[in-house]
mmCIF file of the C-alpha atoms, coordinates in Angstrom:
data_MODEL
# 
_entry.id   MODEL 
# 
loop_
_atom_site.group_PDB 
_atom_site.id 
_atom_site.type_symbol 
_atom_site.label_atom_id 
_atom_site.label_alt_id 
_atom_site.label_comp_id 
_atom_site.label_asym_id 
_atom_site.label_entity_id 
_atom_site.label_seq_id 
_atom_site.pdbx_PDB_ins_code 
_atom_site.Cartn_x 
_atom_site.Cartn_y 
_atom_site.Cartn_z 
_atom_site.occupancy 
_atom_site.B_iso_or_equiv 
_atom_site.pdbx_formal_charge 
_atom_site.auth_seq_id 
_atom_site.auth_comp_id 
_atom_site.auth_asym_id 
_atom_site.auth_atom_id 
_atom_site.pdbx_PDB_model_num 
ATOM 1   C CA . VAL A 1 1   ? 105.174 118.395 122.514 1.00 0.00 ? 1   VAL A CA 1 
ATOM 2   C CA . LEU A 1 2   ? 107.480 115.526 121.908 1.00 0.00 ? 2   LEU A CA 1 
ATOM 3   C CA . ALA A 1 3   ? 109.124 115.944 118.719 1.00 0.00 ? 3   ALA A CA 1 
ATOM 4   C CA . LEU A 1 4   ? 111.381 113.124 117.203 1.00 0.00 ? 4   LEU A CA 1 
ATOM 5   C CA . GLY A 1 5   ? 113.313 113.299 113.875 1.00 0.00 ? 5   GLY A CA 1 
ATOM 6   C CA . GLY A 1 6   ? 116.110 111.439 111.991 1.00 0.00 ? 6   GLY A CA 1 
ATOM 7   C CA . VAL A 1 7   ? 116.940 109.326 109.176 1.00 0.00 ? 7   VAL A CA 1 
ATOM 8   C CA . ASN A 1 8   ? 115.766 106.017 111.048 1.00 0.00 ? 8   ASN A CA 1 
ATOM 9   C CA . ILE A 1 9   ? 114.224 105.996 114.596 1.00 0.00 ? 9   ILE A CA 1 
ATOM 10  C CA . THR A 1 10  ? 113.961 102.995 116.653 1.00 0.00 ? 10  THR A CA 1 
ATOM 11  C CA . LEU A 1 11  ? 112.448 102.766 119.973 1.00 0.00 ? 11  LEU A CA 1 
ATOM 12  C CA . ASN A 1 12  ? 113.619 99.222  121.483 1.00 0.00 ? 12  ASN A CA 1 
ATOM 13  C CA . ASN A 1 13  ? 112.128 98.446  124.943 1.00 0.00 ? 13  ASN A CA 1 
ATOM 14  C CA . THR A 1 14  ? 111.803 102.170 125.418 1.00 0.00 ? 14  THR A CA 1 
ATOM 15  C CA . ASP A 1 15  ? 108.966 104.517 126.264 1.00 0.00 ? 15  ASP A CA 1 
ATOM 16  C CA . ALA A 1 16  ? 108.340 108.014 124.569 1.00 0.00 ? 16  ALA A CA 1 
ATOM 17  C CA . TRP A 1 17  ? 105.331 109.924 125.708 1.00 0.00 ? 17  TRP A CA 1 
ATOM 18  C CA . SER A 1 18  ? 103.960 113.302 125.517 1.00 0.00 ? 18  SER A CA 1 
ATOM 19  C CA . ASP A 1 19  ? 101.074 115.113 127.098 1.00 0.00 ? 19  ASP A CA 1 
ATOM 20  C CA . ALA A 1 20  ? 100.469 117.514 124.246 1.00 0.00 ? 20  ALA A CA 1 
ATOM 21  C CA . GLY A 1 21  ? 100.900 115.894 120.998 1.00 0.00 ? 21  GLY A CA 1 
ATOM 22  C CA . THR A 1 22  ? 103.777 113.953 119.264 1.00 0.00 ? 22  THR A CA 1 
ATOM 23  C CA . VAL A 1 23  ? 105.301 114.554 115.951 1.00 0.00 ? 23  VAL A CA 1 
ATOM 24  C CA . VAL A 1 24  ? 107.885 111.768 114.379 1.00 0.00 ? 24  VAL A CA 1 
ATOM 25  C CA . THR A 1 25  ? 109.691 112.649 111.101 1.00 0.00 ? 25  THR A CA 1 
ATOM 26  C CA . ALA A 1 26  ? 111.874 109.896 109.699 1.00 0.00 ? 26  ALA A CA 1 
ATOM 27  C CA . THR A 1 27  ? 113.380 110.137 106.409 1.00 0.00 ? 27  THR A CA 1 
ATOM 28  C CA . GLY A 1 28  ? 113.996 106.371 106.634 1.00 0.00 ? 28  GLY A CA 1 
ATOM 29  C CA . ASN A 1 29  ? 112.186 103.866 108.993 1.00 0.00 ? 29  ASN A CA 1 
ATOM 30  C CA . LEU A 1 30  ? 110.287 104.029 112.317 1.00 0.00 ? 30  LEU A CA 1 
ATOM 31  C CA . GLU A 1 31  ? 110.481 100.961 114.458 1.00 0.00 ? 31  GLU A CA 1 
ATOM 32  C CA . VAL A 1 32  ? 108.828 100.533 117.681 1.00 0.00 ? 32  VAL A CA 1 
ATOM 33  C CA . LEU A 1 33  ? 109.968 97.045  119.139 1.00 0.00 ? 33  LEU A CA 1 
ATOM 34  C CA . ASN A 1 34  ? 110.218 94.971  122.240 1.00 0.00 ? 34  ASN A CA 1 
ATOM 35  C CA . SER A 1 35  ? 107.486 96.340  124.661 1.00 0.00 ? 35  SER A CA 1 
ATOM 36  C CA . SER A 1 36  ? 108.086 99.831  123.741 1.00 0.00 ? 36  SER A CA 1 
ATOM 37  C CA . SER A 1 37  ? 105.601 102.758 123.589 1.00 0.00 ? 37  SER A CA 1 
ATOM 38  C CA . LEU A 1 38  ? 105.273 105.770 121.343 1.00 0.00 ? 38  LEU A CA 1 
ATOM 39  C CA . ASP A 1 39  ? 102.167 107.479 122.970 1.00 0.00 ? 39  ASP A CA 1 
ATOM 40  C CA . SER A 1 40  ? 100.646 110.877 123.188 1.00 0.00 ? 40  SER A CA 1 
ATOM 41  C CA . ASN A 1 41  ? 97.821  112.585 125.190 1.00 0.00 ? 41  ASN A CA 1 
ATOM 42  C CA . GLY A 1 42  ? 97.222  114.633 122.010 1.00 0.00 ? 42  GLY A CA 1 
ATOM 43  C CA . LEU A 1 43  ? 97.547  114.484 118.211 1.00 0.00 ? 43  LEU A CA 1 
ATOM 44  C CA . MET A 1 44  ? 100.087 111.624 117.169 1.00 0.00 ? 44  MET A CA 1 
ATOM 45  C CA . ASN A 1 45  ? 101.463 112.838 113.613 1.00 0.00 ? 45  ASN A CA 1 
ATOM 46  C CA . ILE A 1 46  ? 104.042 110.262 112.065 1.00 0.00 ? 46  ILE A CA 1 
ATOM 47  C CA . GLY A 1 47  ? 105.913 110.745 108.788 1.00 0.00 ? 47  GLY A CA 1 
ATOM 48  C CA . THR A 1 48  ? 108.406 108.334 107.321 1.00 0.00 ? 48  THR A CA 1 
ATOM 49  C CA . GLY A 1 49  ? 109.938 108.202 103.893 1.00 0.00 ? 49  GLY A CA 1 
ATOM 50  C CA . GLY A 1 50  ? 110.233 104.477 104.746 1.00 0.00 ? 50  GLY A CA 1 
ATOM 51  C CA . ASN A 1 51  ? 108.347 101.806 106.757 1.00 0.00 ? 51  ASN A CA 1 
ATOM 52  C CA . VAL A 1 52  ? 106.616 101.636 109.966 1.00 0.00 ? 52  VAL A CA 1 
ATOM 53  C CA . LEU A 1 53  ? 107.421 98.542  112.037 1.00 0.00 ? 53  LEU A CA 1 
ATOM 54  C CA . VAL A 1 54  ? 105.228 97.850  115.459 1.00 0.00 ? 54  VAL A CA 1 
ATOM 55  C CA . ASP A 1 55  ? 106.444 94.931  116.893 1.00 0.00 ? 55  ASP A CA 1 
ATOM 56  C CA . GLN A 1 56  ? 105.266 93.742  120.272 1.00 0.00 ? 56  GLN A CA 1 
ATOM 57  C CA . SER A 1 57  ? 104.672 97.387  121.164 1.00 0.00 ? 57  SER A CA 1 
ATOM 58  C CA . TRP A 1 58  ? 102.228 100.300 121.129 1.00 0.00 ? 58  TRP A CA 1 
ATOM 59  C CA . VAL A 1 59  ? 101.918 103.523 119.108 1.00 0.00 ? 59  VAL A CA 1 
ATOM 60  C CA . GLY A 1 60  ? 98.821  105.797 120.010 1.00 0.00 ? 60  GLY A CA 1 
ATOM 61  C CA . GLY A 1 61  ? 97.263  109.195 120.138 1.00 0.00 ? 61  GLY A CA 1 
ATOM 62  C CA . ASN A 1 62  ? 94.379  110.765 121.693 1.00 0.00 ? 62  ASN A CA 1 
ATOM 63  C CA . PRO A 1 63  ? 92.292  111.513 119.976 1.00 0.00 ? 63  PRO A CA 1 
ATOM 64  C CA . ASP A 1 64  ? 93.727  110.655 116.513 1.00 0.00 ? 64  ASP A CA 1 
ATOM 65  C CA . VAL A 1 65  ? 96.708  109.309 114.884 1.00 0.00 ? 65  VAL A CA 1 
ATOM 66  C CA . TYR A 1 66  ? 97.942  110.490 111.374 1.00 0.00 ? 66  TYR A CA 1 
ATOM 67  C CA . LEU A 1 67  ? 100.374 108.492 109.533 1.00 0.00 ? 67  LEU A CA 1 
ATOM 68  C CA . THR A 1 68  ? 102.174 109.468 106.205 1.00 0.00 ? 68  THR A CA 1 
ATOM 69  C CA . VAL A 1 69  ? 104.174 106.406 105.215 1.00 0.00 ? 69  VAL A CA 1 
ATOM 70  C CA . GLY A 1 70  ? 106.688 106.131 102.308 1.00 0.00 ? 70  GLY A CA 1 
ATOM 71  C CA . GLY A 1 71  ? 107.020 102.488 102.491 1.00 0.00 ? 71  GLY A CA 1 
ATOM 72  C CA . VAL A 1 72  ? 104.482 100.285 104.429 1.00 0.00 ? 72  VAL A CA 1 
ATOM 73  C CA . ILE A 1 73  ? 103.130 99.636  107.808 1.00 0.00 ? 73  ILE A CA 1 
ATOM 74  C CA . ASN A 1 74  ? 103.931 96.163  109.540 1.00 0.00 ? 74  ASN A CA 1 
ATOM 75  C CA . MET A 1 75  ? 102.321 95.362  113.026 1.00 0.00 ? 75  MET A CA 1 
ATOM 76  C CA . SER A 1 76  ? 103.184 92.077  114.649 1.00 0.00 ? 76  SER A CA 1 
ATOM 77  C CA . ASN A 1 77  ? 103.386 89.962  117.738 1.00 0.00 ? 77  ASN A CA 1 
ATOM 78  C CA . GLY A 1 78  ? 100.632 92.006  119.486 1.00 0.00 ? 78  GLY A CA 1 
ATOM 79  C CA . GLY A 1 79  ? 102.104 95.312  117.944 1.00 0.00 ? 79  GLY A CA 1 
ATOM 80  C CA . THR A 1 80  ? 98.971  97.972  117.735 1.00 0.00 ? 80  THR A CA 1 
ATOM 81  C CA . ILE A 1 81  ? 98.656  101.517 116.369 1.00 0.00 ? 81  ILE A CA 1 
ATOM 82  C CA . ASN A 1 82  ? 95.727  103.008 118.487 1.00 0.00 ? 82  ASN A CA 1 
ATOM 83  C CA . ALA A 1 83  ? 93.505  106.129 118.330 1.00 0.00 ? 83  ALA A CA 1 
ATOM 84  C CA . ALA A 1 84  ? 92.095  106.953 121.763 1.00 0.00 ? 84  ALA A CA 1 
ATOM 85  C CA . VAL A 1 85  ? 88.149  107.344 121.922 1.00 0.00 ? 85  VAL A CA 1 
ATOM 86  C CA . PRO A 1 86  ? 86.244  105.951 118.912 1.00 0.00 ? 86  PRO A CA 1 
ATOM 87  C CA . THR A 1 87  ? 88.092  108.444 116.642 1.00 0.00 ? 87  THR A CA 1 
ATOM 88  C CA . THR A 1 88  ? 90.066  107.935 113.754 1.00 0.00 ? 88  THR A CA 1 
ATOM 89  C CA . ILE A 1 89  ? 93.259  106.633 112.488 1.00 0.00 ? 89  ILE A CA 1 
ATOM 90  C CA . TYR A 1 90  ? 94.375  108.372 109.079 1.00 0.00 ? 90  TYR A CA 1 
ATOM 91  C CA . ALA A 1 91  ? 97.203  106.350 107.014 1.00 0.00 ? 91  ALA A CA 1 
ATOM 92  C CA . PHE A 1 92  ? 98.516  108.024 103.859 1.00 0.00 ? 92  PHE A CA 1 
ATOM 93  C CA . PHE A 1 93  ? 100.585 106.013 101.403 1.00 0.00 ? 93  PHE A CA 1 
ATOM 94  C CA . PRO A 1 94  ? 101.857 108.460 98.947  1.00 0.00 ? 94  PRO A CA 1 
ATOM 95  C CA . LYS A 1 95  ? 103.867 106.220 96.709  1.00 0.00 ? 95  LYS A CA 1 
ATOM 96  C CA . LEU A 1 96  ? 101.316 103.206 96.723  1.00 0.00 ? 96  LEU A CA 1 
ATOM 97  C CA . THR A 1 97  ? 98.004  102.712 94.831  1.00 0.00 ? 97  THR A CA 1 
ATOM 98  C CA . SER A 1 98  ? 96.759  99.993  97.106  1.00 0.00 ? 98  SER A CA 1 
ATOM 99  C CA . GLY A 1 99  ? 97.722  97.702  100.144 1.00 0.00 ? 99  GLY A CA 1 
ATOM 100 C CA . GLY A 1 100 ? 100.474 98.865  102.355 1.00 0.00 ? 100 GLY A CA 1 
ATOM 101 C CA . TYR A 1 101 ? 99.598  97.578  105.777 1.00 0.00 ? 101 TYR A CA 1 
ATOM 102 C CA . PHE A 1 102 ? 100.295 94.384  107.042 1.00 0.00 ? 102 PHE A CA 1 
ATOM 103 C CA . VAL A 1 103 ? 99.013  92.328  110.358 1.00 0.00 ? 103 VAL A CA 1 
ATOM 104 C CA . ASN A 1 104 ? 101.382 89.495  111.340 1.00 0.00 ? 104 ASN A CA 1 
ATOM 105 C CA . GLY A 1 105 ? 102.757 89.408  107.685 1.00 0.00 ? 105 GLY A CA 1 
ATOM 106 C CA . ILE A 1 106 ? 99.263  89.600  106.016 1.00 0.00 ? 106 ILE A CA 1 
ATOM 107 C CA . GLU A 1 107 ? 98.581  92.314  103.622 1.00 0.00 ? 107 GLU A CA 1 
ATOM 108 C CA . GLY A 1 108 ? 95.185  94.276  104.104 1.00 0.00 ? 108 GLY A CA 1 
ATOM 109 C CA . VAL A 1 109 ? 94.335  92.630  107.613 1.00 0.00 ? 109 VAL A CA 1 
ATOM 110 C CA . VAL A 1 110 ? 92.947  95.439  109.970 1.00 0.00 ? 110 VAL A CA 1 
ATOM 111 C CA . PHE A 1 111 ? 93.213  93.437  113.223 1.00 0.00 ? 111 PHE A CA 1 
ATOM 112 C CA . ASP A 1 112 ? 93.882  89.855  114.188 1.00 0.00 ? 112 ASP A CA 1 
ATOM 113 C CA . THR A 1 113 ? 91.926  89.169  117.566 1.00 0.00 ? 113 THR A CA 1 
ATOM 114 C CA . LEU A 1 114 ? 93.856  86.035  118.222 1.00 0.00 ? 114 LEU A CA 1 
ATOM 115 C CA . THR A 1 115 ? 97.165  87.812  118.928 1.00 0.00 ? 115 THR A CA 1 
ATOM 116 C CA . GLY A 1 116 ? 95.651  91.374  119.660 1.00 0.00 ? 116 GLY A CA 1 
ATOM 117 C CA . THR A 1 117 ? 97.704  92.750  116.639 1.00 0.00 ? 117 THR A CA 1 
ATOM 118 C CA . GLY A 1 118 ? 96.732  95.770  114.377 1.00 0.00 ? 118 GLY A CA 1 
ATOM 119 C CA . PHE A 1 119 ? 94.801  99.110  114.307 1.00 0.00 ? 119 PHE A CA 1 
ATOM 120 C CA . ARG A 1 120 ? 92.553  99.919  117.302 1.00 0.00 ? 120 ARG A CA 1 
ATOM 121 C CA . ALA A 1 121 ? 90.348  102.687 118.073 1.00 0.00 ? 121 ALA A CA 1 
ATOM 122 C CA . ASP A 1 122 ? 88.912  103.103 121.526 1.00 0.00 ? 122 ASP A CA 1 
ATOM 123 C CA . GLY A 1 123 ? 90.204  99.939  122.562 1.00 0.00 ? 123 GLY A CA 1 
ATOM 124 C CA . SER A 1 124 ? 88.215  97.804  120.153 1.00 0.00 ? 124 SER A CA 1 
ATOM 125 C CA . PRO A 1 125 ? 89.424  96.723  116.562 1.00 0.00 ? 125 PRO A CA 1 
ATOM 126 C CA . ALA A 1 126 ? 89.403  99.449  114.125 1.00 0.00 ? 126 ALA A CA 1 
ATOM 127 C CA . ILE A 1 127 ? 86.954  99.510  111.267 1.00 0.00 ? 127 ILE A CA 1 
ATOM 128 C CA . LEU A 1 128 ? 88.197  100.265 107.780 1.00 0.00 ? 128 LEU A CA 1 
ATOM 129 C CA . ASP A 1 129 ? 86.652  103.222 106.288 1.00 0.00 ? 129 ASP A CA 1 
ATOM 130 C CA . THR A 1 130 ? 84.895  104.175 109.514 1.00 0.00 ? 130 THR A CA 1 
ATOM 131 C CA . ASN A 1 131 ? 87.532  104.907 111.998 1.00 0.00 ? 131 ASN A CA 1 
ATOM 132 C CA . LEU A 1 132 ? 90.606  103.820 109.937 1.00 0.00 ? 132 LEU A CA 1 
ATOM 133 C CA . ILE A 1 133 ? 90.925  105.763 106.813 1.00 0.00 ? 133 ILE A CA 1 
ATOM 134 C CA . ILE A 1 134 ? 93.636  104.651 104.277 1.00 0.00 ? 134 ILE A CA 1 
ATOM 135 C CA . THR A 1 135 ? 94.255  106.800 101.324 1.00 0.00 ? 135 THR A CA 1 
ATOM 136 C CA . TYR A 1 136 ? 96.741  106.694 98.618  1.00 0.00 ? 136 TYR A CA 1 
ATOM 137 C CA . GLY A 1 137 ? 98.729  109.075 96.320  1.00 0.00 ? 137 GLY A CA 1 
ATOM 138 C CA . GLY A 1 138 ? 100.508 106.565 93.951  1.00 0.00 ? 138 GLY A CA 1 
ATOM 139 C CA . ALA A 1 139 ? 99.863  107.177 90.249  1.00 0.00 ? 139 ALA A CA 1 
ATOM 140 C CA . LEU A 1 140 ? 99.889  104.686 87.446  1.00 0.00 ? 140 LEU A CA 1 
ATOM 141 C CA . ASN A 1 141 ? 103.418 104.739 85.812  1.00 0.00 ? 141 ASN A CA 1 
ATOM 142 C CA . ILE A 1 142 ? 102.526 105.399 82.121  1.00 0.00 ? 142 ILE A CA 1 
ATOM 143 C CA . PRO A 1 143 ? 105.571 105.162 79.657  1.00 0.00 ? 143 PRO A CA 1 
ATOM 144 C CA . THR A 1 144 ? 105.435 108.727 78.386  1.00 0.00 ? 144 THR A CA 1 
ATOM 145 C CA . ASP A 1 145 ? 108.272 108.015 75.715  1.00 0.00 ? 145 ASP A CA 1 
ATOM 146 C CA . ALA A 1 146 ? 105.828 105.452 73.969  1.00 0.00 ? 146 ALA A CA 1 
ATOM 147 C CA . LEU A 1 147 ? 103.024 108.373 73.870  1.00 0.00 ? 147 LEU A CA 1 
ATOM 148 C CA . ILE A 1 148 ? 105.521 110.847 72.464  1.00 0.00 ? 148 ILE A CA 1 
ATOM 149 C CA . VAL A 1 149 ? 106.395 108.454 69.778  1.00 0.00 ? 149 VAL A CA 1 
ATOM 150 C CA . ALA A 1 150 ? 102.825 107.725 68.755  1.00 0.00 ? 150 ALA A CA 1 
ATOM 151 C CA . MET A 1 151 ? 101.841 111.473 69.072  1.00 0.00 ? 151 MET A CA 1 
ATOM 152 C CA . GLY A 1 152 ? 104.494 112.525 66.926  1.00 0.00 ? 152 GLY A CA 1 
ATOM 153 C CA . GLU A 1 153 ? 103.439 110.667 63.985  1.00 0.00 ? 153 GLU A CA 1 
ATOM 154 C CA . SER A 1 154 ? 101.471 112.246 61.082  1.00 0.00 ? 154 SER A CA 1 
ATOM 155 C CA . ILE A 1 155 ? 97.742  111.726 60.946  1.00 0.00 ? 155 ILE A CA 1 
ATOM 156 C CA . LYS A 1 156 ? 97.356  113.008 57.462  1.00 0.00 ? 156 LYS A CA 1 
ATOM 157 C CA . PRO A 1 157 ? 98.233  110.793 54.478  1.00 0.00 ? 157 PRO A CA 1 
ATOM 158 C CA . PRO A 1 158 ? 100.728 111.966 51.926  1.00 0.00 ? 158 PRO A CA 1 
ATOM 159 C CA . GLU A 1 159 ? 99.258  113.707 48.872  1.00 0.00 ? 159 GLU A CA 1 
ATOM 160 C CA . ALA A 1 160 ? 99.612  110.659 46.786  1.00 0.00 ? 160 ALA A CA 1 
ATOM 161 C CA . GLN A 1 161 ? 97.510  108.611 49.102  1.00 0.00 ? 161 GLN A CA 1 
ATOM 162 C CA . LYS A 1 162 ? 94.657  111.173 49.571  1.00 0.00 ? 162 LYS A CA 1 
ATOM 163 C CA . SER A 1 163 ? 92.535  109.808 46.733  1.00 0.00 ? 163 SER A CA 1 
ATOM 164 C CA . LYS A 1 164 ? 93.302  106.255 46.797  1.00 0.00 ? 164 LYS A CA 1 
ATOM 165 C CA . ASP A 1 165 ? 91.000  103.733 47.518  1.00 0.00 ? 165 ASP A CA 1 
ATOM 166 C CA . VAL A 1 166 ? 92.504  101.690 50.258  1.00 0.00 ? 166 VAL A CA 1 
ATOM 167 C CA . PHE A 1 167 ? 90.078  98.805  49.734  1.00 0.00 ? 167 PHE A CA 1 
ATOM 168 C CA . LYS A 1 168 ? 90.676  98.477  45.880  1.00 0.00 ? 168 LYS A CA 1 
ATOM 169 C CA . ASP A 1 169 ? 94.213  96.899  46.285  1.00 0.00 ? 169 ASP A CA 1 
ATOM 170 C CA . ALA A 1 170 ? 92.961  94.237  48.431  1.00 0.00 ? 170 ALA A CA 1 
ATOM 171 C CA . GLU A 1 171 ? 90.099  93.554  46.052  1.00 0.00 ? 171 GLU A CA 1 
ATOM 172 C CA . ASP A 1 172 ? 92.546  93.356  43.175  1.00 0.00 ? 172 ASP A CA 1 
ATOM 173 C CA . ASN A 1 173 ? 94.924  90.930  45.008  1.00 0.00 ? 173 ASN A CA 1 
ATOM 174 C CA . GLU A 1 174 ? 93.308  88.745  47.599  1.00 0.00 ? 174 GLU A CA 1 
ATOM 175 C CA . GLU A 1 175 ? 96.521  87.186  48.674  1.00 0.00 ? 175 GLU A CA 1 
ATOM 176 C CA . ASN A 1 176 ? 97.222  90.756  50.286  1.00 0.00 ? 176 ASN A CA 1 
ATOM 177 C CA . ALA A 1 177 ? 93.855  91.189  51.601  1.00 0.00 ? 177 ALA A CA 1 
ATOM 178 C CA . PRO A 1 178 ? 93.517  91.814  55.400  1.00 0.00 ? 178 PRO A CA 1 
ATOM 179 C CA . VAL A 1 179 ? 92.738  89.019  57.502  1.00 0.00 ? 179 VAL A CA 1 
ATOM 180 C CA . CYS A 1 180 ? 90.563  89.388  60.701  1.00 0.00 ? 180 CYS A CA 1 
ATOM 181 C CA . ARG A 1 181 ? 90.985  86.801  63.384  1.00 0.00 ? 181 ARG A CA 1 
# 
């Protein structure tokens, strides 16, 4: 088993290979650049707190590739992420609610046939939701301080207002009547 760990991991014109599985853990970014390869004849498991950049290089696992990416995935200039055999690439973005993967700078593209860049399964372009499974963990950011203020207000009218007809004042004084638009 090949295990790589650190803050930022960069393979630049370098090959890293394992015959029994690979685990890559970076608290920052993973960059595979300039004809590098990060390959495994076993499960490829990559976890980053930041981005994954595959530029003019290869990242692969046999049979599967698992990615947990705190930032985004960028593949360019023929860079690919590959699952051997027609199995699966799993990408999880814990901080996002959508998007997060780019091919030659375009978000949401799975594979660019012109440049051979992107996700592949068994040597062919991967198919989203078939052998490329993307999931998200990000949640909507709801401002809880506004909710607390609204929830803290009383829903009961004061004693003096309990028996008051709220529409009577409007009828008595049309200038103060509510206007619906």
